[in-house]
TILUMDO-339427 format. One record per residue (C-alpha): residue in three letters; x, y, z. Coordinates in steps of 0.001 Angstrom, whole numbers, padded with zeros to 6 digits, always signed. Each point is the difference from the previous one (the first is absolute). Layout:
N
AlaXYZ...
REM end
This chain:
396
Unk+077033+161786+083663Unk+002090-000874+003045Unk-001541+000628+003404Unk+003340+001102+001312Unk+003273+001137-001449Unk+003374-001612+000753Unk+001102+002939+002127Unk-003082-000220+002224Unk-000206-003671+000870Unk-001468-000901+003423Unk+002112-001152+002908Unk+002924+001399+001944Unk+001742+002938-001707Unk+002853-001140-002222Unk+002444+002130-001892Unk-001154-000558-003619Unk+003575-000151-001187Unk+000660-002893+002411Unk-003141-002025-000762Unk+000613-003419-001555Unk-003608-000904-000787Unk-003342+001612-000817Unk-003566-001314-000083Unk-002461+001788-002256Unk-003756-000674+000184Unk-001553+000624-003415Unk-003576+000997-000797Unk+000779-000107-003716Unk+002852-001208-002191Unk+001711+003387-000035Unk+003085+000118+002205Unk+001113+003152+001828Unk+003158+001887-000856Unk+002855-000910+002312Unk+002015+002867+001526Unk+003786+000173-000478Unk+000416-001010+003659Unk-001369-003460-000854Unk+002943-000822-002244Unk+001444-002455+002553Unk-003069-002268+000029Unk+000733-003707-000411Unk-003508-001446+000428Unk-003416+001084-001244Unk-003401-001411+000932Unk-003080+000905-002020Unk-003294-000904+001678Unk-003360+000191-001715Unk-002542+002153+001793Unk-002349-000101-002986Unk-003599-000849+000864Unk-001509-003120-001536Unk-002779+001999-001624Unk+002479+002320-001741Unk+002715-002526-000883Unk-001289-000973-003431Unk-000234+003599-001179Unk+003556+000762+001153Unk+001313-002779-002247Unk-000998+002019-003067Unk+000998+003476+001199Unk+003300+001742-000838Unk+002763-000339+002593Unk+003343+001609+000673Unk+003212-001399+001470Unk+002605+002733+000505Unk+003725-000744+000278Unk+000750-002088+003104Unk+003170-000172+002129Unk+002536-002003-001992Unk+001317-001773+003099Unk-003225-001919+000676Unk+000797-003729-000033Unk-003104-001438+001674Unk-003628+000437-001093Unk-003132-001245+001760Unk-003425+000140-001655Unk-002895-000575+002407Unk-003736-000571-000385Unk-000422+000969-003667Unk-002901-002426-000144Unk-000847+000250-003719Unk+003455+000744-001339Unk+001241+003076-001830Unk-000742+002088-003096Unk+001831-001171-003140Unk+003505+001547-000147Unk+000048+000832+003734Unk+002302-002823+001075Unk+002369+000302-002959Unk+000253+003751+000600Unk+000691-000670+003670Unk+002796-002368-001026Unk+001494+002745-002180Unk-000004+002323+003022Unk+001637-002634+002237Unk+002731-001600-002136Unk+002099-001061+003007Unk-002586-002189+001721Unk+001376-003164+001575Unk-003068-001064+001983Unk-003746+000072-000727Unk-002719-000944+002490Unk-003557-000320-001326Unk-002733-000458+002587Unk-003699-000872-000146Unk-001179+000711-003548Unk-000809-001139-003505Unk+003414+001193-001134Unk-000309-000326-003774Unk-003472+001517-000043Unk-003038-001135-001946Unk+000900+000951-003585Unk+002569-001322-002467Unk+001556+003468-000167Unk+000568+000155+003746Unk+001439-003537+000042Unk+002420+000817-002820Unk+001070+003098+001910Unk+000585-002031+003169Unk+002279-002318-001984Unk+001797+003031-001479Unk+000528+001276+003561Unk+002175-003000+000821Unk+001719+000049-003378Unk+001249+003524+000684Unk+001328-000825+003486Unk+003244-001651-001075Unk+001638+000255+003433Unk-002839-001610+001954Unk+001257-002563+002535Unk-003014-000611+002254Unk-003737-000345-000634Unk-002642-000592+002648Unk-003550-000754-001185Unk-002177+000039+003124Unk-003656-000881-000587Unk+000423+000953-003655Unk-002365-001389-002604Unk+000155+000355-003772Unk-001717-001064-003182Unk+001252-003220-001635Unk+003180+000612-001966Unk+001470+002842+002029Unk+002471-001901+002170Unk+001334-002091-002880Unk+000495+003136-002128Unk+001660+001938+002819Unk+002258-002956+000842Unk+002191+000619-003038Unk+001113+003309+001491Unk+000597-001287+003525Unk+002575-002642-000878Unk+003607-000062-001182Unk+000251+001105-003622Unk+003104+000383-002178Unk-001812+001517-002984Unk+001983+002370-002226Unk-003162+001985-000678Unk+000220+003369+001792Unk-002083+000058+003182Unk-000451-003765+000265Unk+003128-001290+001768Unk-000268-000279+003800Unk+001311-001948+002976Unk-003472-000958+001208Unk-001499-000357+003455Unk+001786-001148+003133Unk-003095+000131+002211Unk-003480-001156-001017Unk-002917-000013+002426Unk-003529-001051-000933Unk-002364+000021+002959Unk-003760-000404+000236Unk-002057+000349+003161Unk-002582-002773+000017Unk-003620+001176+000123Unk-002343-002492+001626Unk-003058+001985-001067Unk+000854-000164-003720Unk-000853-003429-001420Unk+001647+000878-003330Unk+003180+001429+001534Unk+002453-002611-001268Unk-001453+000230-003501Unk+001008+003661-000194Unk+003706-000838+000330Unk+001917-000704-003220Unk+001508-003238+001328Unk+001521-001215-003265Unk+001560+003375-000889Unk+001657+001062+003240Unk+002930-002468-000254Unk+001028+001681-003268Unk+001400+002796+002194Unk+002721-002328+001331Unk+003443+000780-001409Unk+003629-001071+000468Unk+001025+003039+002062Unk-002370-000581+002922Unk+001396-000476+003487Unk-003450+000247+001615Unk-003164-001391-001572Unk-003390+000005+001700Unk-003399-001243-001155Unk-001865+000307+003269Unk-003573-000240+001201Unk-000457+001562+003416Unk-002797-000173+002501Unk-001913+003261+000600Unk+000842+001739+003222Unk-002424-001045+002713Unk-002557+002589+001013Unk-003071-000144+002169Unk-003231+000495-001871Unk-001965+003182+000569Unk-003664-000777-000580Unk-000689+003712-000498Unk+002519+000242-002845Unk-001911-000560-003284Unk+003220-000901-001840Unk+000553-003065+002156Unk-001231-003376-001190Unk-001196-001825+003077Unk+001820-003224+000784Unk+003204+000822-001873Unk+001976+000814+003140Unk-000640-003516+001348Unk+001635-001606-003053Unk+003705-000620-000296Unk+002527-001502-002333Unk+000641+000321-003711Unk-000487-001978-003186Unk+002648-000786-002605Unk+000009-000988-003635Unk-000195-003738-000642Unk+003264-001769-000812Unk-001241-000473-003571Unk+000530+003749-000515Unk+003590-000032+001280Unk+001564-001002-003329Unk+000955+003507-001211Unk+001556+000802+003396Unk+002053-003198+000052Unk+001204+000618-003546Unk+000940+003614+000751Unk+002032-001032+003053Unk+001790-002906-001691Unk+000423+000961-003669Unk+003574+000883-000890Unk-000984+003261-001694Unk-002439+001380+002580Unk+001000-001538+003330Unk+001684+002284+002556Unk+003712-000696+000340Unk+000501+001350+003527Unk-003378-000331+001694Unk+000120+000368+003796Unk-003667+000413+001003Unk-002816-001996-001603Unk-003675+000298+000938Unk-002502-001996-002046Unk-003040-000133+002289Unk-002350+001171-002769Unk+000468-003359-001752Unk-000345-003521+001397Unk+002988-002266-000633Unk+000333-003740+000468Unk+003098-001225+001819Unk+001389-001120-003353Unk-000610+003409-001589Unk+001652+001755+002935Unk+002981-002297-000260Unk+000314+000730-003735Unk+000114+003738+000711Unk+002506-000278+002841Unk+002314-002211-002037Unk+000555+003117-002118Unk-000424+002663+002683Unk+002558-001518+002377Unk+001143+003285+001521Unk-003311+000995+001592Unk+000261+001253+003592Unk-003694+000663+000647Unk-002764-002275-001286Unk-003766+000328+000373Unk-002129-002367-002059Unk-003559-001266-000180Unk+000186-003773-000266Unk-002491-002720-000857Unk+000183-002053+003182Unk-000984-003602+000655Unk+000010-001233+003605Unk+002817-002118+001369Unk+003662-000932-000132Unk+000186-000470-003756Unk-000730+003649-000708Unk+002453+001118+002684Unk+002786-001997-001649Unk-000763+001604-003367Unk-000028+003483+001531Unk+003338-000479+001748Unk+001491-001398-003195Unk-001208+003042-001933Unk+001710+002552+002248Unk+003186-001791+001025Unk+001888+001103-003102Unk-000189+003668+001031Unk+003139+000070+002129Unk-000402+003652+001037Unk-003677-000228+000920Unk-000857+002013+003125Unk-003805+000243+000215Unk-002836-002207-001261Unk-003768+000467+000120Unk-002279-002665-001467Unk-003581+001087-000625Unk-001882-003273-000221Unk-002735-000270-002607Unk-001504-003166+001458Unk-001233-003056-001804Unk-003466-001122+001049Unk+001485-002669+002262Unk+002351+002472+001681Unk-002824+002479+000516Unk-002234-002644+001558Unk+002742-001073+002393Unk+001254+003446+000968Unk-003443+000996+001240Unk+000412-002596+002754Unk+002629+001313+002460Unk+000622-003561+001198Unk+001073-001213-003430Unk+003498+001399+000390Unk+000148+000481-003756Unk+002052+003214+000159Unk+002712-001735+002023Unk-000020-003015-002340Unk+000130+002035-003211Unk+002535+002717+000817Unk+003562-000280+001336Unk+000725-000804+003626Unk+002886+001511+001927Unk+002010-003120-000808Unk-000797+000353-003699Unk+001194+003597+000066Unk+003209-000984+001784Unk+000692-002381-002866Unk-000937+002610-002607Unk+002284+002533+001710Unk+002991-002169-000847Unk-000660+000806-003654Unk-001500+003471+000521Unk+002242+001332+002750Unk-001499+003503+000027Unk-003611-001149+000418Unk-001501+001738+003038Unk-003772+000040-000553Unk-002618-002443-001276Unk-003706+000849+000011Unk-003099-001662-001408Unk-003712+000740+000012Unk-003176-000897-001853Unk-000662+002777-002522Unk+001197+002544+002567Unk-002707-000862+002490Unk+000548-000311+003737Unk-003144-001986+000844Unk+001421-003292-001248Unk+003332+000272+001761Unk+003415+001113-001188Unk+003592-001194+000098Unk+002731+002304+001265Unk+003605-001087+000491Unk+002831+002407+000826Unk+003689-000767+000392Unk+001653+001834+002876Unk+003449-000622+001417Unk+000375-002959-002314Unk-003157-001787+001156Unk-003450-000306-001547Unk-002973+000906+002161Unk-003713+000254-000724Unk-002347-002369-001761Unk-003720-000205-000689Unk-002116+002795+001454Unk-003694-000756+000590Unk-002705+001806-001947Unk-001367+003286+001247Unk-003489+001453-000055Unk-003081-001118-001850Unk+000151+001979-003251Unk-001170-001438-003298Unk+002798-001523-002062Unk+000173+000566-003754Unk+001275-003183-001657
REM end
């Protein structure tokens, strides 16, 4: 049962008939009845307020989803840690046939049973007009993403209910957890690229660093020492095959991609070049790269990106070789300056990529080992290598 009804949401008073969005905390999987005044809603957020001890029992209890405002185009599902009862998501899709955007945050989306996973797939099958999906810290049993992928891509099927234009925006983001040694193993690395389709203009497979926070020794939920760690990990380049194929295959590769983020997977300079030879229209590029120290790697990197004539922003997240890592720990080695472009290099690159205005590089998103930051202002490049900061532990 909801802890609040749509007409009594907290915050500054708003005329219900003028409200564009509503957030509903749920203590069960039964949704409240929306008043007629809510007919103009465009966005709905459902947030789980179900206690951990009660969650399992709620997955087997009856639920009710009343008719919802037909104008809702955006749905956010937050903190449903163990998923949903079978038939909940497909029923929700029936109630929201005009959805264009779905955001799923922090949960085991497809649940723990085959029935709940099948229902999660059915959810996407029913949303024929979906154009954007954001999976933020979303985990799932093996098989879910590959099964759902069929319904998130362009499809010309004559079978009723199957044809669709597919996604334009795909965002997969995981927040790295230093305290969880098995974290990377919980991500379905080989399946996620199956979500890539020809209609995408923005495609993101990102691994972000947790927001920094000081440790409170009195807080029992804190794991001591975590706050002093920084950086991320990324999948080894040997696992990048499905991603490369998805981004370069004639049938699956996006035809008008403008933003590409692949920091979840490590790419060699050759693999990056192969992708960008197909995705030539990218404006924004963020990639984790397998980096060797020295001029030779820099030449390969510049060669990989120079074919993207409209490129505006580049971030290289270096997954260092052993030699690079050994050298970068010595500030006097100058390895960052030797391995990444100089201002002169960027001037030369700008002749082929005239819109390029930003180039950044770091070691697995750490700051302790130094970073590279170049910005183009008034036609001139300024910046360079920034020295490392602090004394935190680096995860590499």
